[in-house]
N, C-alpha and C positions, 0 to 999 in steps of 0.2 A: 507141676501139674499132676504127674503120676503119683507123687507122695500124697497130694490132696485127695485124689480119687481113691487111692488105697485106704486112706484114713476114713473117708466117707463110707466105703464098702465095709471096712472092718467095724466101724461104729454106726452101721446103718440104722439100728434101732434108735440111736440117739439123734440121728439127722433126719429120720423119716418125718417126724412132726413138722420140721422146718420146710421140707419139700412139699408136704401136703398143704401147709399154710400158704406157701407161694402159689401153688396150683389153685387154691381156693380164690386168692386175690386175682389171679390172672383170669379165671373163669368169670368172676363177678364183673371185672372191668370190661372184658370183651363183650359179654352178653348185654350188659347195661349200655355200653356204647352202641352196639348193634341195634338194641331196642330203641334207643333215642333216635338213631338215624332212620330206622324203619318207620317209626311213628310220625316223625316230622315229614318224611318223604310222602306220606299219605296226603298231606295238605297241599302239595304242589303237583299232584297228579294231573289236574286239568292243563297245566303248563307243560309238564314233562311228556305227556302222552299226545300232545298236539304236534302239528308239523310247522307251526308258525316260527319265524325267526325274530319277530318284533311284536311287543304288546304295548298298546297305547290305552291309558285309562285316566281316571280322575287324578288330580294333583296329589302327590304324596301317598298313593295307594300302598298299603302295607302288606297286603296278602291278596292272592287271586280271588278269594271268596269274600273279600271286603270292599269290592268295587262299588262305585256309585254311578248313577246314570249320567251320560254326557250326550250332547246333541249328535244325531246321526249325520247331520250336514258337515260336521268337522272331519268327515272321511277324506275330504280334499286335502287336508293338512298332511295326511299320510301319503295319499296317492300321488301327490305332486312331486315327490322325490324320485329322481330317475332310477335309483337302485331298487325301488319297490316294484316287484313283479305282479303281485296280487294282494288285495286287501279285502277283508271281510269283517262284518260286525259279529259280535257274540255277546250273550248275556249270561252272567254268572253271579249268583248271590244266594243268601240264606232265605228260606221260606219256611212255612209251617205246614207239615204234612199231617193230615188228619184222616184216620180210618174210622168212619162212622160205625157205631154199634147199635144194638137194640135199645140201649139206654146210656145214660151218662157214664155209668161205671164200666161199660164195655167199649166205649169210644177211646181210641188211642191217638195220641198226638206226638209228633217227633219233629225236631228241627232238621231240615234237609238242605242240601246245596243244589240248587238248580243250575244245570249246565245246558244252555241252549245255543245251538250252532247251525250253520248251513249244513244240509244233509246231502253230501255226495262223497264219492270215494277220494276226492282230492281236497276235501274240506280242511281248512287250516286249524280250526278250533274243535272239531268233533273228536270225541274219544277214539282211540285206536281200535278198541273193540267194536265200536259202532261203525267206523269207516270200513272195517274189514268184513262186514256182514251186509251184503246187498239186500237181503230179505228184511233185516231189521231196519235198514235205512228207509225202505219203502213203507214199512209199518209206521215209522215215526213221523212220516209226512202228514198223517191224520192229526187234526187238531185235538189236543188233549192226550195224545199217546206219549207214553214215557217208558224208559227202560231203567232198571236198577241193578245193582250188584246182587248176585244170588246169596251172598253171605249177609246181606242187610235185610233180608225178608222179615226176620223176627223183630228187628228194631222198628221197621215200618208197619208192623202189624198185619202183614199180608202173607199169603201162602205161595203165590206164584203168578204166572201169566194169566191174564184175564181178570184179576182183582181190580176193584175200583177204590178210589180214595179221593180226597179233596186237598187242594193246596190253596190256602187263603180263600176257601169257598168255591174254587173252580174245580169242576169234576175232571179227574184224570183216570186213565186206564193203563195198566201195565201190559205192554205188548211184547216185551223182551227182557232177557236177563243177560248180564255180562259177568265176566270174572276178572279179578285182580284190581278192583276199584273200591276196596274197603276204605272207609274214612275214619279219621280220628275224631272229627267234628260231626256235622250232620251228614247222613248218607247221601251220596251223589245220586241225583235224578237227572238222567239224560233225555233230551227232547229236541225238537226243532227250534230254530231261532224264534219263530212266531209264537209257538207255544210257550217258550221260556219267557218271552216278553210279557205275555198275558199273565202267566203265573206270578211273576215278580211285580205286577202292577205298573209296568212301564207304559209311557205314552208311545204312540206310533212312531214318534221321531226320536226315541231315546234308545241308547245301547249302553252296555257296560264297558266293552272293550272293542277296539279295532285291532285285529290281528293281521299281520302282514308277512309275506314271504319276500325276501330280498335276493339279490343276485348271489350273495354269499353271506355267511355269518358275520364276517368282518364288516361287510357293508351295513348290516343291521346296527352294529355299534356306531358307525358313522351317522346313520340316520337318527338314531336315538340321541346322539350328542347335538345334532343340529336342531332337533325338535325341542331341546331343553329351553329354547328361547320362547316357547309358548307357555305362559304361566297357568293356563287353564287345564293343561293336560300333563301327564307324565309318560314318557316313552322309555321302555326297558327292553333289552334283549332277553331272549328266552332263558339263558342261564342266570342272568341277573335277577329276573323276576322270580324264577324258581328259588334261588337262594334267599331272596327277600321274604318270600312266603314262608319258607322253613324257619328262618331266624325269628320271624314274628311269632310263630307258634312255639318255638323253643323257649323264648324268653318271656313272653307275655302270659303264657299259660302256666309257667313255672314247672312244666313237666320235665324239662331238661335239668333244672336246678334240683328237683327232687331225686331224679334218677342219678344225677351226678353226685349228690350227697351220699346216696346209698353205695355207689362205687367207691367213693372216697373212704367211707366207713370200712368197707371190705379191705381196701388198701392199707388202712391204718392197723386193722386187726392182723392182717398178714405180716405187716412190718414188725409189729410188736412181738408176735409169736416167733417169727424168724429170728429176730434180734436176740430174744431171750434164749432160744434154742441154741443158736451159735455161741452165745456167751456161756451157756452152761457146758456146751461141748468143749469150748476152749478152756474154761476153768477146770473141767474134769481132766484135761490133758496137761495140767501144769507140771506134773512129775515128768512126763515125756519131754515137754518143752524145756524143762530145767536140765534134763539129761543132755539134750541137744545143745543147750547153751554151754554146758560144761565141756562138750566136745569141740567147742570153738565156733559153733554155728552162730552168726550174728543175729541179733534180735530182729533186724529189718527183714531178714529172709523168713523168719518164723511168722512175722506179720503178713508178708506176702502170701505165705501158705494159707493163713486164715482167710485172706481176701479171695484166694483161689477157691477155697472151699465154698465161700458164699456165692462165687460165680457158678460153680457146678450145681449148687443147690437151686439157684435161680433157673439155670438151664433145664435141669430135671423137672422143676416145677412147671415150666412152660411146656415141656414135652408131655407131661401128665395131663395138663390142662387142655391141650389141643383136641383130643378126641371127645372129652367131656363137653367142651364148648360146642363142637359140631353137633353132637347128639342133642344138647339142650336147645340149640337154635332150630334144628329140624322139628323138635317136639313143639316149640313155641309157634313156629310157622304152621304146623299142622293144626294147632289149636286156634288159629285165626289171628295170632299176634305177629306182626311183621318184625323180624330180626334180620337186619342186613349186615352181614359180616364182610364189609368192604375191606380190601387189602390194607387201606390206610388205618382202619380201626384195629386190625390184627397187628400191624407193625407198631402202632402207638402202645397198645396193650402189652406187647412183648417188651418194648423198650422200658416202659414204666415198671414192669415186673422185674426186669434185670437191674434197673437202678435201685429199686427197693431192696433187692437181695444184696447188692453190693453195699448199699448204705447200712444194712443190718450187719454186714461183715465188719464195716468200719466201727460201728457201735460196739461190736463184740471185742474189739481190740483193747478195751479198757481193762479186761481181765489180765492183760499182760503186765499190769503193775506189780503183780505178785510172782512173776516168773523170775526165779533166781536159782543159780546152780546150787546154792546152799540149801535149797528146799529139800533135796533128797537125803540130806544127812541130819535133818532136824528130828 
């Protein structure tokens, strides 16, 4: 190891491109992975920020924003289980937000996601930012009152509290703003359960979901399993429904495939540059390796030295990439794009980077075909 480090330091100008290539790949993989995780996490916010343990909706519902109406009378199918402590209805779905203008050219329309829930501090489906603000809870009890994320004002064509708009022809008024609910799809529009049912065009006896709190998260899984006997509904625990919503958006919108391909491209570029750099460094050191062979050093030890060099190149690349990744993630979050650097993402990116560097070292071993003690006397 000390010989490998000494060689890298002595030939640092030769190994620097390899280290930078590894760092570039590590940054790209980590940021792209965090970007994918951040973007798809936006689509499960109504589930993640609620306090319910169990979600019951239409059969085969693929994502929280793709629910369909079910009869409200089916609430007894949820409430009848002894593990269920509390159950509430909720309405969530896509709608068309229209900001009327003076003429057709100034009128703006945007697809939005209506989130209607019972309004109290213990609500199971209301957004965390709504539950935590008693004043906003009171304002939203008025029919037609809504709240939106402050970062979505431009998309919705409004300037702030007090602005009016229409959702499927029904007049709404913005009475509050929340933070941390930016959406990848349609902007979230929070309102009361009754307002939400009106905006989505539901009948008085229809809901999108029944949300329930159980005696424990484990009990929710048991209830969901027992309710699988009802063919008209689907029951999912909160973690399962959150994961299902994310996976739907990850694979059906092709966003994850696109970002993943970009990360793969960066990985391939880094691997090629690293491999060629290590190969060139090894080939340029043939005279030294030949001398060592003449001194009786076995070839396998020389090969281990090259692998050790690739290990250090990978490790230095990860070290260089770490502060760059953190700065880029903070810049992206400040710009309004969610980049979640989950520890699992960081660990996977570091592991892939090290495997790539070691693989490049193995590829560089092909230059040993020309290592021969007679090389120095030719």
